[in-house]
N, C-alpha and C positions, 0 to 999 in steps of 0.2 A: 349615851342614847340607849334606850332599852330595846331588846330584840322584839320584832313583830310577833304577835301571837296569832296562830291560826285557829279560828273559831271552829269548834266541832272536832278538832283533831284529837285522837285518842292514842295513847301509847300502844305499840305493838305487843300483843299478848304472846308470850312464849310458852308453848305447850310441850312439856317433856314427855317423851315416849316411855311407857312403862318398861321396867327392866326386863320383864318376861318377853316382851316383843323385841327388845334390842338383842337379847341372847338368841331368840328365835331367828332373827335376821342373819346373825353370824353363822348359826348352825345350818340354815337353809343355803346360804352362799357356799359354805364348805361342802355340803352334800351335792349341790349342783356342779360345783367345780370338779369334784372327785368323779362323779358319774360322767361328766364330759370327757375327762382325761381317760377314763376306762374305755370309753367308746371310741377313742382315738388310737388305733393299733400302732401308729408310728411312734406314739409315746409309751403306751402300756407295755408292748412286747419287748422293745430293747431294754427298758430299765427295770422290768419286773421278771423277765425270763432269762435274758442273756447272762447276767452275772451269776445267776444260780446254775445255769448250764455249764458255764466256764469253770466254776468251782467244782462242780460234780466231776467234770472231765479231768481237770488238773489235780484235784484232790485224790482221785483214784490213782493217777499216775504217781503222785507223791507217795501214796500208800504202798505201791509196788516198789518204789525206790527205797523207802525207809524200812521195808521188810528184809532187806539184804543184811548180811552179817555185820557190816560196818556202815551204818547210816551216816550221811554227811553232817547232819545237824539235828539233834533231837527236838529242836524248837521249830523245825521247818513246817510241820502241820499247823502250828499256831500262826506263823507268818502268812501262810496261804489263807488260813481262815479269816484273819483280820484284813489282809490285803484285798481279797475279793469282796468282802462285805463292805469295806470302805469304798471301793470302786463302785459298788452298787448303790450306795447312798449319795454319791456325788452327782450322778446323772439326774435324778428327779429335781434337785435343786438348781443345777446349772441350766439344763435344758427346759425344765418346767417353767422357769422364770425367763430365761434368756430368749427363747424362741417364741413362747406364747405371748409374752408381754409386748415384744416387738411387733408381732402380727396384729394383736388386738389394739395396740396404740395406733398402728397404721390404718386399721379399718374403722377407727372411731369408737370402738367399744368402750374404751376408758372414759371418753367424753360422755357416752350414754350412761355409764355407771355413776358418774358424778351427778347426773341429772335425776337419778332415781332416788326415792325416799328410803335410803338405806344408810347405815353408818359409814362414814367416809373411808375407814380403813378395812372394812369387811372384805373388799376385793383382794387386797394384798394378804390379809390374814388367812383367807380361804385358800389362796395359792400356797401359802406357807404350810398350812395344815395338810393340804393334799400332798405336798412333797414329803412331809414327815410321815404321813400314812404309808406312802409307797416305800420310803426308806425303812420304816419299821417292818414292813412285810418282807423286803429283801433281806434285811439283817436277820430276822427271825428264821426265814427259810434257810439261809446259809448256815445259821447256827444249828438248826435241826439236822441238816445234812452232815455237818461236821461231827455231831454226836452220834447219829444213827449209822451213817455210811462210813465215815472216816474213823469212828470210835475215838474221838478226841477226848483226852482226859481232862475235862473241865467240869466244875461243879455247877449246879443249877443257879446258885447265886452269882457266880462269875459270868455265866452265860447271860443272865438277865442284865447284869451291869454293862456288858458289851453292847447288847441290843439298845439299852437306854442311852448310852453314850453316843452310839452311832446315829440314833434317831435325832437326838438334839444336835449332833454334829452336822446335820444337814443345813442348819441355819446359815453358816458362813457361805456356803455355796449358793443358797437362795439369794443372799445379798449380792454375791458376784453376778449371778444371773440377772438379778434386778438391775444392776448397774449396766450390764450389756444391753438388756432389752429396752432400757430407757434412752439409749443413745444411737442404736443402729436400726436400719430398716428390717422388715420381715424377711426380705430376700438375703440380706447379708448376715443376719443373726446366726443361722446354722453354721456358716463357715467360721464366724468369730468365736462361737461357743466351742467348736471343735479345736480351734487353734489354742484356746485356753485349756480345754479338757485333756487332750492327748499329751502335751508336754507336762502337765501337772501330774498325770499318772506316772510318767517315766521319771520325772525329777523328784518325786516323793520317795522313791525307793520302796514301793509297796511290795514288790515281788522279788527283788534282788538288790544287793548293796550297790550303791553308786561308786564310780571310780573315785579314788581319793582326791583327785584334782577338782572335782565339782561337788563333793559331798556336802559342802557348806550351803549349797544352793537349796537343799531340802529344807533348811530352817526357815525359808521364806514361803514354803508351801503349806497351806492349811490342811491338805490331804496328809502330809507327813505328820503334823501334830495330832490330827484325829486318829491316825493309825497308831501313834505312840500311846495315846490314851486308851485305845482299845486293847493294845497289847498289855498295858499295865493292868487293865481290868481283868484280862485273861490270865494274869499271873506271870507275865514275862517282864523282866526288869526294863525300865525306861532307859533308852540308849544315852540320854543326856544327864544321867545321874540324879541325885536327890532333888535338884531344883527343876528337873525336867517337866513333871506334870503341871506345876504352876505356870511354867513358861508356855506350855502347850495350851493351857486354858486361856491364858492372857492373849496369846496369838489368835486363837479362834474368836474370842470375844472382840478383840480389836478389829479383825477383818469384818466381822458382822456389823459393828458400829460404824466403821469407816465407810464401807460401800453403801450401807443403808442411808447414812447421812448425806453422802454425795448424790444420792438418787432421789430421795423423797421430795426435796424442793424442786428438782427438775421436773418430776412428774406432775407436781402441783401447778407448775407454771406453763407447761408445754402441752397440756391436753385441754 
């Protein structure tokens, strides 16, 4: 039996948007997202100012300590430099995604975004770009303070490598924040993000070595691996030997892919 034919029916015409308009949509979404976050003091001040202020304070204290006749460790200035800059780039990823997506999902903004004539992933890429811009600013500011105030002996090329690594290193924390924001409510999100953020800072050994009994826990922390890559770029040997940098890169990529994969499908079906 042949299928019935609808008289007068015409196939749907698919009109592709010019590439210039597609790129413009991504750029506009990134610009609006960044402006919105800059106008939110609860986000901009803690993650753009506090890490810089903490490094300035503790960096000066360390400078006074290492000016003594027998400094405890000549690499201490590098540890403080990368530790505080890594701490600074974690915040925009975790909190920028974790709290904002939970609130916007709860308020129906994600459903509205899907109904708008814009590229489907522009919303998430804009948040990712915003987090990376904040991270680049924090990392660059801490680097400038380390060189100007602390007189850190680091070359321009190594300093640029540290900033680039830490900016890209925001992505695993964006993925973790995305995972949290897609699963909890706006009221619960701040508590959940802090429960993840604070132990991660401690268990990564960013500022002091962990006790021998729990030192292996740091291998499961993306903050530890990002800090090891930053230290390597700054000229400090990786603590895990020759295979360390590749292991750290694999760990960070794995965290990004895992948490993004676990979340994208849920966002697509729950809003």
